[in-house]
VEXNUDREN-737303 format. One record per atom (N, C-alpha, C, CB): residue in one letter; x, y, z. Coordinates in Angstrom, 3 decimals. Glycine has a CB too. Layout:
<pts>
res px py pz
A X Y Z
...
</pts>
This chain:
<pts>
res px py pz
E 114.081 78.105 148.928
E 114.341 79.026 150.019
E 114.143 80.452 149.513
E 115.775 78.828 150.590
A 113.507 81.277 150.287
A 113.237 82.664 149.906
A 114.524 83.460 149.849
A 112.257 83.317 150.887
A 114.633 84.322 148.829
A 115.845 85.122 148.642
A 115.771 86.473 149.325
A 116.107 85.319 147.178
G 114.573 86.898 149.754
G 114.466 88.192 150.423
G 114.564 89.376 149.479
G 115.525 88.307 151.462
I 114.108 89.220 148.260
I 114.176 90.301 147.281
I 112.821 90.993 147.196
I 114.605 89.765 145.890
D 112.834 92.309 147.270
D 111.617 93.100 147.126
D 111.704 93.906 145.835
D 111.406 94.034 148.354
L 110.628 93.890 145.061
L 110.558 94.715 143.868
L 109.747 95.958 144.200
L 109.933 93.934 142.673
V 110.304 97.114 143.913
V 109.643 98.379 144.199
V 109.543 99.156 142.889
V 110.418 99.198 145.296
Y 108.317 99.537 142.529
Y 108.079 100.309 141.318
Y 107.689 101.719 141.725
Y 106.976 99.653 140.430
D 108.513 102.688 141.355
D 108.192 104.059 141.717
D 107.855 104.930 140.509
D 109.341 104.663 142.469
V 108.017 104.409 139.307
V 107.707 105.172 138.099
V 106.984 104.250 137.129
V 109.002 105.770 137.449
V 105.872 104.738 136.626
V 105.152 104.017 135.581
V 105.324 104.830 134.312
V 103.621 103.805 135.943
S 105.811 104.205 133.255
S 106.028 104.954 132.025
S 105.600 104.129 130.830
S 107.496 105.368 131.890
A 105.319 104.831 129.767
A 105.001 104.207 128.499
A 105.980 104.753 127.471
A 103.514 104.472 128.080
V 106.369 103.927 126.539
V 107.283 104.378 125.503
V 106.495 105.204 124.504
V 107.993 103.179 124.808
T 106.818 106.477 124.416
T 106.122 107.350 123.481
T 107.044 107.868 122.388
T 105.502 108.511 124.221
E 108.306 107.535 122.476
E 109.242 107.960 121.444
E 110.362 106.949 121.304
E 109.811 109.346 121.763
V 110.965 106.965 120.159
V 112.137 106.148 119.874
V 113.251 107.120 119.530
V 111.875 105.107 118.704
E 114.437 106.908 120.087
E 115.541 107.826 119.861
E 116.804 107.026 119.557
E 115.754 108.752 121.088
N 117.660 107.586 118.694
N 118.943 106.943 118.446
N 120.052 107.764 119.090
N 119.196 106.774 116.927
K 121.269 107.266 119.025
K 122.389 107.931 119.694
K 122.738 109.273 119.067
K 123.603 107.037 119.673
E 122.265 109.539 117.848
E 122.531 110.812 117.174
E 121.555 111.906 117.606
E 122.460 110.628 115.665
G 120.538 111.562 118.393
G 119.555 112.538 118.827
G 118.324 112.607 117.947
G 120.180 113.870 118.890
L 118.228 111.722 116.979
L 117.056 111.624 116.117
L 115.922 110.990 116.915
L 117.368 110.796 114.828
R 114.717 111.574 116.880
R 113.590 111.046 117.659
R 112.368 110.871 116.772
R 113.258 111.977 118.841
L 111.679 109.768 116.969
L 110.421 109.479 116.289
L 109.380 109.211 117.370
L 110.558 108.257 115.297
L 108.330 110.031 117.401
L 107.311 109.917 118.434
L 106.164 109.032 117.978
L 106.789 111.293 118.818
Q 105.412 108.535 118.962
Q 104.240 107.728 118.664
Q 103.202 108.609 117.978
Q 103.659 107.081 119.956
N 102.590 108.072 116.928
N 101.537 108.826 116.248
N 100.396 109.107 117.219
N 101.018 108.054 115.008
R 99.631 110.143 116.905
R 98.477 110.462 117.746
R 97.332 110.926 116.883
R 98.829 111.534 118.790
P 96.127 110.520 117.138
P 95.816 109.498 118.139
P 96.250 108.118 117.650
P 94.309 109.498 118.464
N 96.340 107.218 118.560
N 96.661 105.837 118.236
N 95.896 104.947 119.212
N 98.211 105.572 118.308
P 94.966 104.168 118.737
P 94.592 103.936 117.337
P 93.860 105.145 116.744
P 93.708 102.683 117.225
F 93.804 105.162 115.409
F 93.155 106.254 114.703
F 92.176 105.694 113.686
F 94.192 107.158 114.018
H 91.293 106.577 113.194
H 90.302 106.151 112.203
H 90.788 106.490 110.793
H 88.931 106.821 112.478
E 90.778 107.741 110.403
E 91.195 108.125 109.055
E 92.432 109.006 109.031
E 90.076 108.834 108.365
Q 92.698 109.735 110.106
Q 93.781 110.711 110.100
Q 94.613 110.585 111.369
Q 93.226 112.137 109.965
T 95.936 110.732 111.215
T 96.835 110.671 112.361
T 98.003 111.619 112.139
T 97.339 109.228 112.593
T 98.630 112.029 113.226
T 99.773 112.941 113.178
T 101.005 112.215 113.677
T 99.512 114.218 114.019
I 102.089 112.336 112.917
I 103.365 111.722 113.285
I 104.349 112.847 113.582
I 103.904 110.776 112.145
G 104.907 112.819 114.788
G 105.887 113.816 115.190
G 107.290 113.234 115.197
G 105.545 114.371 116.562
F 108.261 114.087 114.891
F 109.662 113.666 114.911
F 110.541 114.862 115.218
F 110.072 113.022 113.564
E 111.749 114.585 115.670
E 112.693 115.645 115.993
E 114.033 115.346 115.339
E 112.853 115.798 117.523
L 114.565 116.352 114.653
L 115.855 116.223 113.984
L 116.922 116.967 114.785
L 115.781 116.765 112.532
P 118.086 116.346 115.007
P 119.152 117.022 115.747
P 119.804 118.136 114.933
P 120.207 116.016 116.172
V 119.785 118.007 113.603
V 120.328 119.021 112.697
V 119.405 119.140 111.494
V 121.784 118.665 112.249
A 119.474 120.258 110.799
A 118.664 120.455 109.600
A 119.060 119.455 108.527
A 118.812 121.891 109.073
G 118.100 119.061 107.700
G 118.400 118.139 106.614
G 117.156 117.515 106.036
G 119.326 117.064 107.087
E 117.368 116.606 105.091
E 116.255 115.888 104.474
E 115.774 114.780 105.393
E 116.664 115.311 103.109
A 114.459 114.587 105.367
A 113.860 113.496 106.135
A 112.693 112.948 105.334
A 113.396 113.974 107.555
T 112.481 111.650 105.464
T 111.366 110.980 104.801
T 110.644 110.119 105.817
T 111.852 110.127 103.597
I 109.315 110.245 105.836
I 108.497 109.338 106.625
I 107.809 108.412 105.641
I 107.459 110.109 107.526
K 108.052 107.114 105.783
K 107.458 106.104 104.908
K 106.479 105.271 105.723
K 108.554 105.200 104.258
V 105.362 104.909 105.105
V 104.351 104.100 105.776
V 104.174 102.788 105.013
V 102.998 104.868 105.880
Y 104.118 101.678 105.760
Y 103.979 100.340 105.193
Y 102.817 99.626 105.885
Y 105.304 99.525 105.345
N 102.217 98.684 105.180
N 101.202 97.852 105.836
N 101.891 96.713 106.577
N 100.176 97.293 104.799
S 101.111 95.866 107.220
S 101.679 94.794 108.039
S 102.389 93.719 107.224
S 100.595 94.157 108.856
E 102.194 93.724 105.906
E 102.886 92.783 105.025
E 104.136 93.386 104.411
E 101.957 92.316 103.927
G 104.470 94.610 104.824
G 105.675 95.269 104.342
G 105.505 96.001 103.017
G 106.753 94.269 104.205
Q 104.278 96.108 102.543
Q 104.033 96.814 101.289
Q 103.991 98.314 101.536
Q 102.718 96.338 100.641
F 104.700 99.054 100.684
F 104.757 100.505 100.779
F 103.376 101.099 100.520
F 105.787 101.076 99.786
I 102.966 102.076 101.347
I 101.680 102.745 101.174
I 101.866 104.183 100.703
I 100.888 102.718 102.480
T 102.656 104.961 101.440
T 102.859 106.364 101.096
T 104.108 106.884 101.784
T 101.634 107.211 101.488
E 104.523 108.084 101.390
E 105.649 108.716 102.060
E 105.492 110.228 102.027
E 106.976 108.297 101.408
R 106.180 110.877 102.923
R 106.247 112.331 102.976
R 107.720 112.670 103.077
R 105.415 112.932 104.186
K 108.221 113.480 102.145
K 109.644 113.803 102.070
K 109.803 115.312 102.068
K 110.299 113.176 100.807
G 110.841 115.796 102.744
G 111.081 117.229 102.744
G 112.401 117.593 103.377
G 109.976 117.935 103.454
K 112.702 118.887 103.302
K 113.869 119.448 103.980
K 113.340 120.170 105.211
K 114.699 120.422 103.037
Y 113.903 119.839 106.355
Y 113.409 120.344 107.623
Y 114.545 121.012 108.395
Y 112.780 119.208 108.451
A 114.186 122.036 109.170
A 115.134 122.651 110.094
A 115.348 121.700 111.269
A 114.623 124.050 110.586
S 116.373 121.941 112.051
S 116.551 121.126 113.251
S 115.393 121.427 114.203
S 117.941 121.410 113.937
G 115.027 120.442 114.996
G 113.948 120.623 115.956
G 112.765 119.726 115.681
G 113.502 122.046 115.962
Y 111.642 120.091 116.291
Y 110.428 119.273 116.253
Y 109.581 119.584 115.022
Y 109.603 119.492 117.522
H 109.010 118.528 114.418
H 108.139 118.650 113.246
H 107.012 117.635 113.353
H 108.940 118.446 111.928
E 105.908 117.931 112.653
E 104.772 117.012 112.571
E 104.315 116.907 111.131
E 103.607 117.477 113.478
E 103.837 115.730 110.774
E 103.201 115.509 109.476
E 101.877 114.799 109.729
E 104.125 114.671 108.508
V 100.838 115.234 109.023
V 99.516 114.636 109.153
V 99.288 113.712 107.959
V 98.402 115.733 109.239
F 98.851 112.497 108.250
F 98.578 111.503 107.216
F 97.107 111.119 107.262
F 99.477 110.251 107.394
S 96.511 110.930 106.095
S 95.121 110.478 105.980
S 95.090 109.143 105.247
S 94.244 111.534 105.236
F 94.328 108.207 105.781
F 94.182 106.882 105.193
F 92.691 106.559 105.165
F 94.994 105.796 105.999
A 92.143 106.347 103.996
A 90.705 106.090 103.864
A 90.405 104.597 103.930
A 90.175 106.674 102.547
N 89.350 104.256 104.660
N 88.749 102.914 104.653
N 89.699 101.764 104.921
N 88.109 102.684 103.360
G 90.657 101.940 105.767
G 91.549 100.839 106.083
G 91.419 100.443 107.541
G 92.988 101.209 105.763
S 92.083 99.357 107.887
S 92.183 98.971 109.287
S 93.332 97.990 109.425
S 90.848 98.352 109.807
G 93.917 97.972 110.603
G 95.000 97.051 110.875
G 96.249 97.768 111.355
G 95.310 96.243 109.648
V 97.325 97.015 111.456
V 98.597 97.545 111.922
V 99.353 98.121 110.730
V 99.435 96.447 112.639
L 99.863 99.323 110.914
L 100.723 99.967 109.931
L 102.053 100.280 110.600
L 100.061 101.260 109.351
F 103.097 100.358 109.811
F 104.417 100.719 110.320
F 104.855 102.006 109.658
F 105.452 99.588 110.069
Y 105.478 102.891 110.434
Y 106.017 104.115 109.854
Y 107.489 104.237 110.222
Y 105.222 105.359 110.337
E 108.240 104.766 109.268
E 109.694 104.782 109.351
E 110.178 106.199 109.060
E 110.328 103.755 108.359
L 111.072 106.701 109.884
L 111.722 107.983 109.668
L 113.120 107.707 109.142
L 111.762 108.837 110.978
V 113.411 108.231 107.950
V 114.701 107.988 107.301
V 115.436 109.317 107.151
V 114.512 107.296 105.910
T 116.634 109.406 107.725
T 117.493 110.586 107.578
T 118.933 110.115 107.454
T 117.328 111.572 108.787
D 119.830 111.062 107.206
D 121.239 110.682 107.163
D 121.796 110.418 108.566
D 122.056 111.775 106.472
K 121.008 110.699 109.603
K 121.399 110.414 110.987
K 120.873 109.074 111.479
K 120.907 111.512 111.899
G 120.119 108.371 110.627
G 119.626 107.062 111.023
G 118.213 106.797 110.544
G 119.683 106.925 112.509
I 117.743 105.608 110.863
I 116.402 105.164 110.506
I 115.726 104.650 111.772
I 116.440 104.059 109.391
L 114.526 105.159 112.033
L 113.743 104.713 113.191
L 112.379 104.254 112.701
L 113.598 105.851 114.259
M 111.791 103.264 113.376
M 110.500 102.730 112.955
M 109.605 102.509 114.164
M 110.681 101.417 112.175
R 108.291 102.712 113.950
R 107.270 102.467 114.967
R 106.057 101.842 114.296
R 106.880 103.784 115.708
K 105.119 101.393 115.104
K 103.871 100.875 114.538
K 102.695 101.693 115.037
K 103.679 99.388 114.895
M 101.610 101.672 114.261
M 100.378 102.361 114.611
M 99.211 101.496 114.182
M 100.304 103.767 113.953
I 98.035 101.799 114.709
I 96.866 100.970 114.443
I 95.751 101.830 113.875
I 96.397 100.247 115.722
Q 95.218 101.411 112.725
Q 94.067 102.063 112.119
Q 92.841 101.202 112.372
Q 94.283 102.295 110.594
I 91.754 101.843 112.793
I 90.507 101.114 113.072
I 89.379 101.628 112.180
I 90.113 101.253 114.566
R 88.403 100.769 111.940
R 87.193 101.171 111.213
R 86.151 101.609 112.215
R 86.648 100.016 110.323
R 85.291 102.496 111.786
R 84.183 102.916 112.661
R 82.904 102.321 112.171
R 84.062 104.444 112.726
</pts>
């Protein structure tokens, strides 16, 4: 028997950032997918140390960028030569850890 339920979609959205309850945000890299170079953006609720770590799909560490940052929005540019596949990047701070995935393609 029909239930009489209508589904109405009024907003189409894509997840472009990950945020925790402390206000820490990790944005999707751009471009994604990328060839050799990509930019990773993040936002810190307070000033402090932050590390962006990159891993391959098997969980092997590839590289990291570490620094002391003011509160607010920041970007780091990463270059990866001659690779392809899914990579994971992780933002580590004393306010939490957030992770996303990105895709590297060959040309």
